[in-house]
PyMOL Python script that loads the backbone (N, CA, C, O; Angstrom):
from pymol import cmd

cmd.read_pdbstr("""\
ATOM      1  N   UNK A   1       6.049  -5.784  13.710  1.00  0.00           N
ATOM      2  CA  UNK A   1       4.883  -4.274  14.773  1.00  0.00           C
ATOM      3  C   UNK A   1       3.702  -5.356  13.856  1.00  0.00           C
ATOM      4  O   UNK A   1       3.646  -5.975  12.793  1.00  0.00           O
ATOM      5  N   UNK A   2       3.101  -5.158  14.733  1.00  0.00           N
ATOM      6  CA  UNK A   2       1.622  -5.659  14.930  1.00  0.00           C
ATOM      7  C   UNK A   2       0.817  -4.776  15.304  1.00  0.00           C
ATOM      8  O   UNK A   2       0.854  -4.479  16.498  1.00  0.00           O
ATOM      9  N   UNK A   3       0.005  -4.195  14.567  1.00  0.00           N
ATOM     10  CA  UNK A   3      -1.308  -3.403  15.139  1.00  0.00           C
ATOM     11  C   UNK A   3      -2.722  -3.597  14.716  1.00  0.00           C
ATOM     12  O   UNK A   3      -3.094  -3.772  13.555  1.00  0.00           O
ATOM     13  N   UNK A   4      -3.462  -3.548  15.766  1.00  0.00           N
ATOM     14  CA  UNK A   4      -5.287  -3.614  15.411  1.00  0.00           C
ATOM     15  C   UNK A   4      -5.579  -2.487  15.211  1.00  0.00           C
ATOM     16  O   UNK A   4      -5.121  -1.673  16.013  1.00  0.00           O
ATOM     17  N   UNK A   5      -6.248  -2.087  14.340  1.00  0.00           N
ATOM     18  CA  UNK A   5      -6.990  -0.754  13.939  1.00  0.00           C
ATOM     19  C   UNK A   5      -8.638  -0.781  13.994  1.00  0.00           C
ATOM     20  O   UNK A   5      -9.356  -1.510  13.310  1.00  0.00           O
ATOM     21  N   UNK A   6      -9.008   0.056  14.838  1.00  0.00           N
ATOM     22  CA  UNK A   6     -10.740   0.468  14.298  1.00  0.00           C
ATOM     23  C   UNK A   6     -10.850   1.176  13.769  1.00  0.00           C
ATOM     24  O   UNK A   6     -10.149   2.115  14.147  1.00  0.00           O
ATOM     25  N   UNK A   7     -11.762   1.508  12.425  1.00  0.00           N
ATOM     26  CA  UNK A   7     -11.660   2.827  11.789  1.00  0.00           C
ATOM     27  C   UNK A   7     -13.171   2.880  12.036  1.00  0.00           C
ATOM     28  O   UNK A   7     -13.869   1.890  11.817  1.00  0.00           O
ATOM     29  N   UNK A   8     -13.655   3.978  12.470  1.00  0.00           N
ATOM     30  CA  UNK A   8     -15.140   4.491  12.199  1.00  0.00           C
ATOM     31  C   UNK A   8     -15.145   5.858  11.071  1.00  0.00           C
ATOM     32  O   UNK A   8     -14.260   6.564  10.589  1.00  0.00           O
ATOM     33  N   UNK A   9     -16.655   5.797  10.950  1.00  0.00           N
ATOM     34  CA  UNK A   9     -16.818   6.804  10.175  1.00  0.00           C
ATOM     35  C   UNK A   9     -17.772   6.491   8.549  1.00  0.00           C
ATOM     36  O   UNK A   9     -18.487   5.507   8.740  1.00  0.00           O
ATOM     37  N   UNK A  10     -17.817   6.627   8.188  1.00  0.00           N
ATOM     38  CA  UNK A  10     -18.588   6.259   6.770  1.00  0.00           C
ATOM     39  C   UNK A  10     -17.707   5.322   6.104  1.00  0.00           C
ATOM     40  O   UNK A  10     -17.183   5.719   5.063  1.00  0.00           O
ATOM     41  N   UNK A  11     -17.434   4.093   6.531  1.00  0.00           N
ATOM     42  CA  UNK A  11     -16.461   3.298   5.951  1.00  0.00           C
ATOM     43  C   UNK A  11     -16.968   1.912   5.459  1.00  0.00           C
ATOM     44  O   UNK A  11     -16.139   1.180   4.918  1.00  0.00           O
ATOM     45  N   UNK A  12     -18.199   1.499   5.591  1.00  0.00           N
ATOM     46  CA  UNK A  12     -18.787   0.491   4.930  1.00  0.00           C
ATOM     47  C   UNK A  12     -19.684   0.857   3.637  1.00  0.00           C
ATOM     48  O   UNK A  12     -20.360   1.886   3.663  1.00  0.00           O
ATOM     49  N   UNK A  13     -19.688   0.067   2.582  1.00  0.00           N
ATOM     50  CA  UNK A  13     -20.196   0.271   1.639  1.00  0.00           C
ATOM     51  C   UNK A  13     -19.674   1.254   0.670  1.00  0.00           C
ATOM     52  O   UNK A  13     -20.422   1.986   0.022  1.00  0.00           O
ATOM     53  N   UNK A  14     -18.372   1.270   0.572  1.00  0.00           N
ATOM     54  CA  UNK A  14     -17.323   2.628   0.229  1.00  0.00           C
ATOM     55  C   UNK A  14     -16.141   1.801  -0.669  1.00  0.00           C
ATOM     56  O   UNK A  14     -15.230   2.313  -1.319  1.00  0.00           O
ATOM     57  N   UNK A  15     -16.391   0.631  -0.529  1.00  0.00           N
ATOM     58  CA  UNK A  15     -14.896   0.563  -1.136  1.00  0.00           C
ATOM     59  C   UNK A  15     -14.120   0.175  -0.398  1.00  0.00           C
ATOM     60  O   UNK A  15     -13.307  -0.594  -0.911  1.00  0.00           O
ATOM     61  N   UNK A  16     -13.930   0.464   1.142  1.00  0.00           N
ATOM     62  CA  UNK A  16     -12.946   0.481   2.264  1.00  0.00           C
ATOM     63  C   UNK A  16     -12.202  -0.495   2.098  1.00  0.00           C
ATOM     64  O   UNK A  16     -11.091  -0.435   1.573  1.00  0.00           O
ATOM     65  N   UNK A  17     -12.850  -1.700   2.618  1.00  0.00           N
ATOM     66  CA  UNK A  17     -12.096  -3.223   2.498  1.00  0.00           C
ATOM     67  C   UNK A  17     -10.925  -3.327   1.607  1.00  0.00           C
ATOM     68  O   UNK A  17      -9.757  -3.582   1.900  1.00  0.00           O
ATOM     69  N   UNK A  18     -11.622  -3.008   0.128  1.00  0.00           N
ATOM     70  CA  UNK A  18     -10.692  -3.099  -0.899  1.00  0.00           C
ATOM     71  C   UNK A  18      -9.495  -2.156  -0.967  1.00  0.00           C
ATOM     72  O   UNK A  18      -8.374  -2.492  -1.348  1.00  0.00           O
ATOM     73  N   UNK A  19      -9.773  -1.214  -0.649  1.00  0.00           N
ATOM     74  CA  UNK A  19      -8.917   0.255  -0.992  1.00  0.00           C
ATOM     75  C   UNK A  19      -7.443  -0.397   0.671  1.00  0.00           C
ATOM     76  O   UNK A  19      -6.235  -0.185   0.564  1.00  0.00           O
ATOM     77  N   UNK A  20      -8.148  -1.181   2.034  1.00  0.00           N
ATOM     78  CA  UNK A  20      -7.271  -1.461   2.848  1.00  0.00           C
ATOM     79  C   UNK A  20      -6.493  -2.393   2.126  1.00  0.00           C
ATOM     80  O   UNK A  20      -5.272  -2.241   2.120  1.00  0.00           O
ATOM     81  N   UNK A  21      -7.168  -3.621   1.330  1.00  0.00           N
ATOM     82  CA  UNK A  21      -6.191  -4.820   0.609  1.00  0.00           C
ATOM     83  C   UNK A  21      -5.173  -4.619  -0.058  1.00  0.00           C
ATOM     84  O   UNK A  21      -4.088  -5.171   0.122  1.00  0.00           O
ATOM     85  N   UNK A  22      -5.537  -3.498  -1.206  1.00  0.00           N
ATOM     86  CA  UNK A  22      -4.512  -2.624  -2.408  1.00  0.00           C
ATOM     87  C   UNK A  22      -3.328  -1.860  -0.942  1.00  0.00           C
ATOM     88  O   UNK A  22      -2.107  -1.988  -1.037  1.00  0.00           O
ATOM     89  N   UNK A  23      -3.725  -1.411  -0.195  1.00  0.00           N
ATOM     90  CA  UNK A  23      -2.649  -0.714   0.329  1.00  0.00           C
ATOM     91  C   UNK A  23      -1.986  -1.353   0.912  1.00  0.00           C
ATOM     92  O   UNK A  23      -0.802  -1.226   0.597  1.00  0.00           O
ATOM     93  N   UNK A  24      -2.280  -2.367   2.039  1.00  0.00           N
ATOM     94  CA  UNK A  24      -1.518  -3.489   2.675  1.00  0.00           C
ATOM     95  C   UNK A  24      -0.854  -4.245   1.883  1.00  0.00           C
ATOM     96  O   UNK A  24       0.278  -4.509   2.287  1.00  0.00           O
ATOM     97  N   UNK A  25      -1.248  -4.825   0.591  1.00  0.00           N
ATOM     98  CA  UNK A  25      -0.903  -5.553   0.129  1.00  0.00           C
ATOM     99  C   UNK A  25       0.552  -4.944  -0.856  1.00  0.00           C
ATOM    100  O   UNK A  25       1.523  -5.673  -1.062  1.00  0.00           O
ATOM    101  N   UNK A  26       0.482  -3.855  -1.251  1.00  0.00           N
ATOM    102  CA  UNK A  26       1.262  -3.132  -1.801  1.00  0.00           C
ATOM    103  C   UNK A  26       2.877  -2.700  -1.012  1.00  0.00           C
ATOM    104  O   UNK A  26       3.966  -2.472  -1.538  1.00  0.00           O
ATOM    105  N   UNK A  27       2.461  -2.712   0.438  1.00  0.00           N
ATOM    106  CA  UNK A  27       3.205  -2.145   1.394  1.00  0.00           C
ATOM    107  C   UNK A  27       3.987  -3.649   1.787  1.00  0.00           C
ATOM    108  O   UNK A  27       5.173  -3.683   2.113  1.00  0.00           O
ATOM    109  N   UNK A  28       3.009  -5.025   1.688  1.00  0.00           N
ATOM    110  CA  UNK A  28       3.848  -6.485   1.812  1.00  0.00           C
ATOM    111  C   UNK A  28       3.365  -6.804   3.221  1.00  0.00           C
ATOM    112  O   UNK A  28       3.782  -7.826   3.766  1.00  0.00           O
ATOM    113  N   UNK A  29       2.576  -6.057   3.798  1.00  0.00           N
ATOM    114  CA  UNK A  29       2.107  -6.647   5.132  1.00  0.00           C
ATOM    115  C   UNK A  29       1.107  -7.625   5.333  1.00  0.00           C
ATOM    116  O   UNK A  29       0.256  -7.889   4.484  1.00  0.00           O
ATOM    117  N   UNK A  30       1.196  -8.205   6.515  1.00  0.00           N
ATOM    118  CA  UNK A  30       0.557  -9.742   6.746  1.00  0.00           C
ATOM    119  C   UNK A  30      -0.420  -9.170   7.483  1.00  0.00           C
ATOM    120  O   UNK A  30      -0.079  -8.237   8.211  1.00  0.00           O
ATOM    121  N   UNK A  31      -1.980  -9.630   7.465  1.00  0.00           N
ATOM    122  CA  UNK A  31      -3.268  -9.329   8.377  1.00  0.00           C
ATOM    123  C   UNK A  31      -4.302  -9.774   7.660  1.00  0.00           C
ATOM    124  O   UNK A  31      -4.294 -10.760   6.922  1.00  0.00           O
ATOM    125  N   UNK A  32      -5.550  -8.764   7.959  1.00  0.00           N
ATOM    126  CA  UNK A  32      -6.748  -8.828   7.369  1.00  0.00           C
ATOM    127  C   UNK A  32      -7.412  -7.635   7.654  1.00  0.00           C
ATOM    128  O   UNK A  32      -7.028  -6.875   8.542  1.00  0.00           O
ATOM    129  N   UNK A  33      -8.118  -7.484   7.145  1.00  0.00           N
ATOM    130  CA  UNK A  33      -9.301  -6.113   7.034  1.00  0.00           C
ATOM    131  C   UNK A  33     -10.745  -7.180   7.413  1.00  0.00           C
ATOM    132  O   UNK A  33     -10.742  -8.408   7.329  1.00  0.00           O
ATOM    133  N   UNK A  34     -12.090  -6.177   7.901  1.00  0.00           N
ATOM    134  CA  UNK A  34     -12.902  -6.947   7.860  1.00  0.00           C
ATOM    135  C   UNK A  34     -13.881  -5.884   8.348  1.00  0.00           C
ATOM    136  O   UNK A  34     -13.573  -4.983   9.129  1.00  0.00           O
ATOM    137  N   UNK A  35     -15.160  -6.081   7.784  1.00  0.00           N
ATOM    138  CA  UNK A  35     -16.226  -5.272   8.587  1.00  0.00           C
ATOM    139  C   UNK A  35     -16.934  -5.649   9.956  1.00  0.00           C
ATOM    140  O   UNK A  35     -17.124  -6.817  10.295  1.00  0.00           O
ATOM    141  N   UNK A  36     -17.274  -4.638  10.645  1.00  0.00           N
ATOM    142  CA  UNK A  36     -17.930  -4.864  11.988  1.00  0.00           C
ATOM    143  C   UNK A  36     -19.434  -4.841  11.923  1.00  0.00           C
ATOM    144  O   UNK A  36     -20.132  -4.274  11.082  1.00  0.00           O
ATOM    145  N   UNK A  37     -19.836  -5.616  13.043  1.00  0.00           N
ATOM    146  CA  UNK A  37     -21.254  -5.404  12.934  1.00  0.00           C
ATOM    147  C   UNK A  37     -21.685  -4.071  13.360  1.00  0.00           C
ATOM    148  O   UNK A  37     -22.916  -4.029  13.373  1.00  0.00           O
ATOM    149  N   UNK A  38     -21.245  -3.172  13.647  1.00  0.00           N
ATOM    150  CA  UNK A  38     -21.653  -1.923  14.509  1.00  0.00           C
ATOM    151  C   UNK A  38     -20.964  -0.800  13.613  1.00  0.00           C
ATOM    152  O   UNK A  38     -20.688   0.305  14.079  1.00  0.00           O
ATOM    153  N   UNK A  39     -20.646  -1.244  11.992  1.00  0.00           N
ATOM    154  CA  UNK A  39     -20.436   0.000  10.953  1.00  0.00           C
ATOM    155  C   UNK A  39     -19.281   0.361  10.582  1.00  0.00           C
ATOM    156  O   UNK A  39     -19.081   1.121   9.635  1.00  0.00           O
ATOM    157  N   UNK A  40     -18.176  -0.280  11.476  1.00  0.00           N
ATOM    158  CA  UNK A  40     -16.835   0.108  11.654  1.00  0.00           C
ATOM    159  C   UNK A  40     -16.119  -0.679  10.572  1.00  0.00           C
ATOM    160  O   UNK A  40     -16.788  -1.179   9.668  1.00  0.00           O
ATOM    161  N   UNK A  41     -15.031  -0.795  10.600  1.00  0.00           N
ATOM    162  CA  UNK A  41     -14.080  -1.391   9.638  1.00  0.00           C
ATOM    163  C   UNK A  41     -12.912  -1.701  10.811  1.00  0.00           C
ATOM    164  O   UNK A  41     -12.577  -0.829  11.612  1.00  0.00           O
ATOM    165  N   UNK A  42     -12.321  -3.090  10.809  1.00  0.00           N
ATOM    166  CA  UNK A  42     -11.428  -3.500  11.504  1.00  0.00           C
ATOM    167  C   UNK A  42     -10.408  -3.971  10.740  1.00  0.00           C
ATOM    168  O   UNK A  42     -10.735  -4.471   9.664  1.00  0.00           O
ATOM    169  N   UNK A  43      -9.186  -3.935  11.040  1.00  0.00           N
ATOM    170  CA  UNK A  43      -8.000  -4.395  10.439  1.00  0.00           C
ATOM    171  C   UNK A  43      -6.737  -4.646  11.369  1.00  0.00           C
ATOM    172  O   UNK A  43      -6.319  -3.759  12.113  1.00  0.00           O
ATOM    173  N   UNK A  44      -6.108  -5.996  11.281  1.00  0.00           N
ATOM    174  CA  UNK A  44      -4.634  -6.103  12.008  1.00  0.00           C
ATOM    175  C   UNK A  44      -3.763  -6.235  10.808  1.00  0.00           C
ATOM    176  O   UNK A  44      -4.048  -6.557   9.654  1.00  0.00           O
ATOM    177  N   UNK A  45      -2.785  -5.953  11.286  1.00  0.00           N
ATOM    178  CA  UNK A  45      -1.417  -5.687  10.168  1.00  0.00           C
ATOM    179  C   UNK A  45      -0.191  -5.970  11.011  1.00  0.00           C
ATOM    180  O   UNK A  45       0.150  -5.340  12.013  1.00  0.00           O
ATOM    181  N   UNK A  46       0.488  -7.117  10.405  1.00  0.00           N
ATOM    182  CA  UNK A  46       1.841  -6.753  10.873  1.00  0.00           C
ATOM    183  C   UNK A  46       2.671  -6.600   9.523  1.00  0.00           C
ATOM    184  O   UNK A  46       2.303  -6.961   8.406  1.00  0.00           O
ATOM    185  N   UNK A  47       4.183  -5.826   9.960  1.00  0.00           N
ATOM    186  CA  UNK A  47       5.226  -5.378   8.837  1.00  0.00           C
ATOM    187  C   UNK A  47       5.859  -4.541   9.558  1.00  0.00           C
ATOM    188  O   UNK A  47       5.706  -4.576  10.779  1.00  0.00           O
ATOM    189  N   UNK A  48       6.670  -3.650   8.988  1.00  0.00           N
ATOM    190  CA  UNK A  48       8.056  -2.846   9.415  1.00  0.00           C
ATOM    191  C   UNK A  48       7.478  -1.797   9.865  1.00  0.00           C
ATOM    192  O   UNK A  48       6.578  -1.339   9.161  1.00  0.00           O
ATOM    193  N   UNK A  49       7.789  -1.140  11.082  1.00  0.00           N
ATOM    194  CA  UNK A  49       7.190   0.430  11.881  1.00  0.00           C
ATOM    195  C   UNK A  49       6.929   0.998  10.297  1.00  0.00           C
ATOM    196  O   UNK A  49       5.819   0.813   9.800  1.00  0.00           O
ATOM    197  N   UNK A  50       7.962   1.679   9.543  1.00  0.00           N
ATOM    198  CA  UNK A  50       7.194   2.396   8.593  1.00  0.00           C
ATOM    199  C   UNK A  50       6.696   2.059   7.838  1.00  0.00           C
ATOM    200  O   UNK A  50       6.362   2.985   7.098  1.00  0.00           O
ATOM    201  N   UNK A  51       6.280   0.811   7.402  1.00  0.00           N
ATOM    202  CA  UNK A  51       5.288   0.297   6.441  1.00  0.00           C
ATOM    203  C   UNK A  51       3.644   0.331   7.173  1.00  0.00           C
ATOM    204  O   UNK A  51       2.598   0.611   6.586  1.00  0.00           O
ATOM    205  N   UNK A  52       3.802  -0.016   8.498  1.00  0.00           N
ATOM    206  CA  UNK A  52       2.657  -0.084   9.529  1.00  0.00           C
ATOM    207  C   UNK A  52       2.498   1.356   9.229  1.00  0.00           C
ATOM    208  O   UNK A  52       1.436   1.598   8.656  1.00  0.00           O
ATOM    209  N   UNK A  53       3.414   2.594   9.500  1.00  0.00           N
ATOM    210  CA  UNK A  53       3.107   3.999   9.772  1.00  0.00           C
ATOM    211  C   UNK A  53       2.416   4.391   8.277  1.00  0.00           C
ATOM    212  O   UNK A  53       1.627   5.332   8.368  1.00  0.00           O
ATOM    213  N   UNK A  54       2.569   3.856   6.976  1.00  0.00           N
ATOM    214  CA  UNK A  54       2.279   4.363   6.010  1.00  0.00           C
ATOM    215  C   UNK A  54       0.699   3.827   5.464  1.00  0.00           C
ATOM    216  O   UNK A  54      -0.006   4.375   4.617  1.00  0.00           O
ATOM    217  N   UNK A  55       0.448   2.735   6.147  1.00  0.00           N
ATOM    218  CA  UNK A  55      -1.046   2.134   5.911  1.00  0.00           C
ATOM    219  C   UNK A  55      -1.905   2.996   7.363  1.00  0.00           C
ATOM    220  O   UNK A  55      -3.006   3.493   7.126  1.00  0.00           O
ATOM    221  N   UNK A  56      -1.437   3.087   8.509  1.00  0.00           N
ATOM    222  CA  UNK A  56      -2.149   4.344   9.429  1.00  0.00           C
ATOM    223  C   UNK A  56      -2.266   5.745   8.366  1.00  0.00           C
ATOM    224  O   UNK A  56      -3.429   6.006   8.060  1.00  0.00           O
ATOM    225  N   UNK A  57      -1.457   6.448   7.915  1.00  0.00           N
ATOM    226  CA  UNK A  57      -1.774   7.470   7.095  1.00  0.00           C
ATOM    227  C   UNK A  57      -2.751   7.082   6.186  1.00  0.00           C
ATOM    228  O   UNK A  57      -3.824   7.683   6.225  1.00  0.00           O
ATOM    229  N   UNK A  58      -2.589   6.213   5.390  1.00  0.00           N
ATOM    230  CA  UNK A  58      -3.947   5.585   4.455  1.00  0.00           C
ATOM    231  C   UNK A  58      -5.481   5.161   4.872  1.00  0.00           C
ATOM    232  O   UNK A  58      -6.516   5.076   4.211  1.00  0.00           O
ATOM    233  N   UNK A  59      -5.159   4.922   6.329  1.00  0.00           N
ATOM    234  CA  UNK A  59      -6.500   4.527   6.985  1.00  0.00           C
ATOM    235  C   UNK A  59      -7.178   5.889   7.603  1.00  0.00           C
ATOM    236  O   UNK A  59      -8.364   6.130   7.829  1.00  0.00           O
ATOM    237  N   UNK A  60      -6.070   6.649   7.786  1.00  0.00           N
ATOM    238  CA  UNK A  60      -7.146   8.156   8.169  1.00  0.00           C
ATOM    239  C   UNK A  60      -7.565   9.224   6.889  1.00  0.00           C
ATOM    240  O   UNK A  60      -8.135  10.314   6.876  1.00  0.00           O
ATOM    241  N   UNK A  61      -7.044   8.432   5.929  1.00  0.00           N
ATOM    242  CA  UNK A  61      -7.386   9.009   4.746  1.00  0.00           C
ATOM    243  C   UNK A  61      -8.627   8.528   4.015  1.00  0.00           C
ATOM    244  O   UNK A  61      -9.610   9.182   3.666  1.00  0.00           O
ATOM    245  N   UNK A  62      -8.314   7.008   3.834  1.00  0.00           N
ATOM    246  CA  UNK A  62      -9.762   6.146   3.231  1.00  0.00           C
ATOM    247  C   UNK A  62     -10.194   6.548   1.745  1.00  0.00           C
ATOM    248  O   UNK A  62      -9.998   7.704   1.371  1.00  0.00           O
ATOM    249  N   UNK A  63     -10.707   5.723   1.000  1.00  0.00           N
ATOM    250  CA  UNK A  63     -11.031   5.937   0.015  1.00  0.00           C
ATOM    251  C   UNK A  63     -12.036   7.071  -0.709  1.00  0.00           C
ATOM    252  O   UNK A  63     -12.869   7.545   0.064  1.00  0.00           O
ATOM    253  N   UNK A  64     -12.063   7.462  -1.793  1.00  0.00           N
ATOM    254  CA  UNK A  64     -13.062   8.743  -2.156  1.00  0.00           C
ATOM    255  C   UNK A  64     -14.133   7.900  -1.760  1.00  0.00           C
ATOM    256  O   UNK A  64     -14.050   6.684  -1.591  1.00  0.00           O
ATOM    257  N   UNK A  65     -15.152   8.612  -1.621  1.00  0.00           N
ATOM    258  CA  UNK A  65     -16.467   8.446  -0.728  1.00  0.00           C
ATOM    259  C   UNK A  65     -16.797   8.141   0.567  1.00  0.00           C
ATOM    260  O   UNK A  65     -17.928   8.110   1.052  1.00  0.00           O
ATOM    261  N   UNK A  66     -15.196   7.801   1.383  1.00  0.00           N
ATOM    262  CA  UNK A  66     -15.700   7.561   2.483  1.00  0.00           C
ATOM    263  C   UNK A  66     -15.443   8.957   3.458  1.00  0.00           C
ATOM    264  O   UNK A  66     -15.260  10.092   3.019  1.00  0.00           O
ATOM    265  N   UNK A  67     -15.473   8.633   4.605  1.00  0.00           N
ATOM    266  CA  UNK A  67     -15.421   9.650   5.970  1.00  0.00           C
ATOM    267  C   UNK A  67     -14.985   9.024   7.228  1.00  0.00           C
ATOM    268  O   UNK A  67     -15.626   8.628   8.201  1.00  0.00           O
ATOM    269  N   UNK A  68     -13.812   9.035   6.973  1.00  0.00           N
ATOM    270  CA  UNK A  68     -13.031   8.407   8.576  1.00  0.00           C
ATOM    271  C   UNK A  68     -13.216   9.578   9.675  1.00  0.00           C
ATOM    272  O   UNK A  68     -12.852  10.718   9.386  1.00  0.00           O
ATOM    273  N   UNK A  69     -13.735   9.317  10.832  1.00  0.00           N
ATOM    274  CA  UNK A  69     -14.230  10.388  11.831  1.00  0.00           C
ATOM    275  C   UNK A  69     -12.808   9.769  12.838  1.00  0.00           C
ATOM    276  O   UNK A  69     -12.141  10.621  13.424  1.00  0.00           O
ATOM    277  N   UNK A  70     -12.457   8.428  12.968  1.00  0.00           N
ATOM    278  CA  UNK A  70     -11.839   8.213  13.873  1.00  0.00           C
ATOM    279  C   UNK A  70     -11.150   7.043  13.495  1.00  0.00           C
ATOM    280  O   UNK A  70     -11.732   6.237  12.769  1.00  0.00           O
ATOM    281  N   UNK A  71      -9.622   6.757  14.001  1.00  0.00           N
ATOM    282  CA  UNK A  71      -9.088   5.681  13.797  1.00  0.00           C
ATOM    283  C   UNK A  71      -8.217   5.164  15.050  1.00  0.00           C
ATOM    284  O   UNK A  71      -7.167   5.741  15.335  1.00  0.00           O
ATOM    285  N   UNK A  72      -8.672   4.086  15.772  1.00  0.00           N
ATOM    286  CA  UNK A  72      -8.273   3.664  17.247  1.00  0.00           C
ATOM    287  C   UNK A  72      -7.371   2.623  17.197  1.00  0.00           C
ATOM    288  O   UNK A  72      -7.668   1.550  16.671  1.00  0.00           O
ATOM    289  N   UNK A  73      -6.351   2.828  17.669  1.00  0.00           N
ATOM    290  CA  UNK A  73      -5.039   1.805  17.480  1.00  0.00           C
ATOM    291  C   UNK A  73      -4.807   0.505  18.628  1.00  0.00           C
ATOM    292  O   UNK A  73      -5.083   0.887  19.765  1.00  0.00           O
ATOM    293  N   UNK A  74      -4.456  -0.632  18.576  1.00  0.00           N
ATOM    294  CA  UNK A  74      -3.888  -1.264  19.594  1.00  0.00           C
ATOM    295  C   UNK A  74      -2.593  -1.809  18.894  1.00  0.00           C
ATOM    296  O   UNK A  74      -2.556  -2.225  17.736  1.00  0.00           O
ATOM    297  N   UNK A  75      -1.479  -1.741  19.811  1.00  0.00           N
ATOM    298  CA  UNK A  75      -0.544  -2.542  19.281  1.00  0.00           C
ATOM    299  C   UNK A  75      -1.031  -4.114  20.060  1.00  0.00           C
ATOM    300  O   UNK A  75      -1.920  -4.363  20.875  1.00  0.00           O
ATOM    301  N   UNK A  76      -0.094  -4.906  19.444  1.00  0.00           N
ATOM    302  CA  UNK A  76      -0.582  -6.434  19.646  1.00  0.00           C
ATOM    303  C   UNK A  76       0.739  -6.818  19.922  1.00  0.00           C
ATOM    304  O   UNK A  76       1.711  -6.196  19.495  1.00  0.00           O
ATOM    305  N   UNK A  77       0.819  -8.047  20.777  1.00  0.00           N
ATOM    306  CA  UNK A  77       1.843  -8.974  20.708  1.00  0.00           C
ATOM    307  C   UNK A  77       2.481  -9.503  19.669  1.00  0.00           C
ATOM    308  O   UNK A  77       1.692  -9.833  18.783  1.00  0.00           O
ATOM    309  N   UNK A  78       3.921  -9.776  19.356  1.00  0.00           N
ATOM    310  CA  UNK A  78       4.396  -9.752  18.058  1.00  0.00           C
ATOM    311  C   UNK A  78       3.846 -11.713  17.836  1.00  0.00           C
ATOM    312  O   UNK A  78       3.669 -12.228  16.732  1.00  0.00           O
ATOM    313  N   UNK A  79       3.722 -12.275  18.865  1.00  0.00           N
ATOM    314  CA  UNK A  79       3.108 -13.523  18.740  1.00  0.00           C
ATOM    315  C   UNK A  79       1.844 -13.691  18.280  1.00  0.00           C
ATOM    316  O   UNK A  79       1.487 -14.715  17.697  1.00  0.00           O
ATOM    317  N   UNK A  80       1.162 -12.789  18.492  1.00  0.00           N
ATOM    318  CA  UNK A  80      -0.261 -12.895  17.719  1.00  0.00           C
ATOM    319  C   UNK A  80      -0.133 -12.299  15.878  1.00  0.00           C
ATOM    320  O   UNK A  80      -1.125 -11.914  15.258  1.00  0.00           O
ATOM    321  N   UNK A  81       1.061 -12.341  15.370  1.00  0.00           N
ATOM    322  CA  UNK A  81       1.183 -12.273  14.085  1.00  0.00           C
ATOM    323  C   UNK A  81       1.337 -13.957  13.509  1.00  0.00           C
ATOM    324  O   UNK A  81       0.881 -14.476  12.489  1.00  0.00           O
ATOM    325  N   UNK A  82       2.071 -14.464  14.485  1.00  0.00           N
ATOM    326  CA  UNK A  82       2.314 -15.712  13.889  1.00  0.00           C
ATOM    327  C   UNK A  82       1.511 -16.724  12.919  1.00  0.00           C
ATOM    328  O   UNK A  82       2.078 -17.539  12.191  1.00  0.00           O
ATOM    329  N   UNK A  83       0.045 -16.549  13.013  1.00  0.00           N
ATOM    330  CA  UNK A  83      -0.632 -17.149  12.203  1.00  0.00           C
ATOM    331  C   UNK A  83      -1.032 -16.186  11.236  1.00  0.00           C
ATOM    332  O   UNK A  83      -1.911 -16.688  10.535  1.00  0.00           O
ATOM    333  N   UNK A  84      -0.694 -14.689  10.796  1.00  0.00           N
ATOM    334  CA  UNK A  84      -1.148 -14.244   9.858  1.00  0.00           C
ATOM    335  C   UNK A  84      -0.754 -14.541   8.302  1.00  0.00           C
ATOM    336  O   UNK A  84       0.195 -15.321   8.222  1.00  0.00           O
ATOM    337  N   UNK A  85      -0.995 -14.332   7.711  1.00  0.00           N
ATOM    338  CA  UNK A  85      -0.664 -14.945   6.338  1.00  0.00           C
ATOM    339  C   UNK A  85      -0.725 -13.341   5.352  1.00  0.00           C
ATOM    340  O   UNK A  85      -0.989 -12.179   5.664  1.00  0.00           O
ATOM    341  N   UNK A  86      -0.417 -13.874   4.341  1.00  0.00           N
ATOM    342  CA  UNK A  86      -0.798 -12.281   2.900  1.00  0.00           C
ATOM    343  C   UNK A  86      -1.707 -11.823   3.396  1.00  0.00           C
ATOM    344  O   UNK A  86      -2.475 -12.535   4.043  1.00  0.00           O
ATOM    345  N   UNK A  87      -1.890 -10.604   3.261  1.00  0.00           N
ATOM    346  CA  UNK A  87      -3.253  -9.705   3.526  1.00  0.00           C
ATOM    347  C   UNK A  87      -4.173  -9.924   3.001  1.00  0.00           C
ATOM    348  O   UNK A  87      -4.252  -9.771   1.782  1.00  0.00           O
ATOM    349  N   UNK A  88      -5.221 -10.372   3.770  1.00  0.00           N
ATOM    350  CA  UNK A  88      -6.510 -10.591   2.979  1.00  0.00           C
ATOM    351  C   UNK A  88      -8.110  -9.884   3.625  1.00  0.00           C
ATOM    352  O   UNK A  88      -8.126  -9.356   4.736  1.00  0.00           O
ATOM    353  N   UNK A  89      -8.925  -9.943   3.066  1.00  0.00           N
ATOM    354  CA  UNK A  89     -10.139  -9.366   3.088  1.00  0.00           C
ATOM    355  C   UNK A  89     -10.758 -10.402   3.610  1.00  0.00           C
ATOM    356  O   UNK A  89     -10.673 -11.411   2.910  1.00  0.00           O
ATOM    357  N   UNK A  90     -11.656 -10.577   5.091  1.00  0.00           N
ATOM    358  CA  UNK A  90     -12.440 -11.279   5.791  1.00  0.00           C
ATOM    359  C   UNK A  90     -13.766 -11.037   5.824  1.00  0.00           C
ATOM    360  O   UNK A  90     -14.157  -9.874   5.722  1.00  0.00           O
ATOM    361  N   UNK A  91     -14.546 -11.950   5.950  1.00  0.00           N
ATOM    362  CA  UNK A  91     -15.929 -11.889   6.084  1.00  0.00           C
ATOM    363  C   UNK A  91     -16.633 -11.978   4.747  1.00  0.00           C
ATOM    364  O   UNK A  91     -16.012 -12.371   3.760  1.00  0.00           O
ATOM    365  N   UNK A  92     -17.843 -11.646   4.683  1.00  0.00           N
ATOM    366  CA  UNK A  92     -18.322 -11.611   3.316  1.00  0.00           C
ATOM    367  C   UNK A  92     -18.258 -10.480   2.462  1.00  0.00           C
ATOM    368  O   UNK A  92     -18.258  -9.322   2.879  1.00  0.00           O
ATOM    369  N   UNK A  93     -18.200 -10.839   1.167  1.00  0.00           N
ATOM    370  CA  UNK A  93     -17.610 -10.013   0.124  1.00  0.00           C
ATOM    371  C   UNK A  93     -18.675  -8.955  -0.776  1.00  0.00           C
ATOM    372  O   UNK A  93     -18.223  -8.237  -1.668  1.00  0.00           O
TER     373      UNK A  93
END
""", "prot")
cmd.dss("prot")
cmd.show_as("cartoon", "prot")
cmd.util.cbc("prot")
cmd.orient("prot")
């Protein structure tokens, strides 16, 4: 299963990317997380249905200091996961 998530709220400047990286890595998911220019956080994750569900629950909660207003998700085609490697943070650190 491959999903694209867009997390809206107070999600930049609160360690959200590091939180997602830790959660996804513990679940052994492949993909990436990055900030968007609009102040959101974007995630692409590939893994089992159960592991993606667990990541989804974590995204809705977020780390301490964040405020998640909305999580938008879209299913991606399996072939879009072909190039994904171990979970990483993209963009500026």
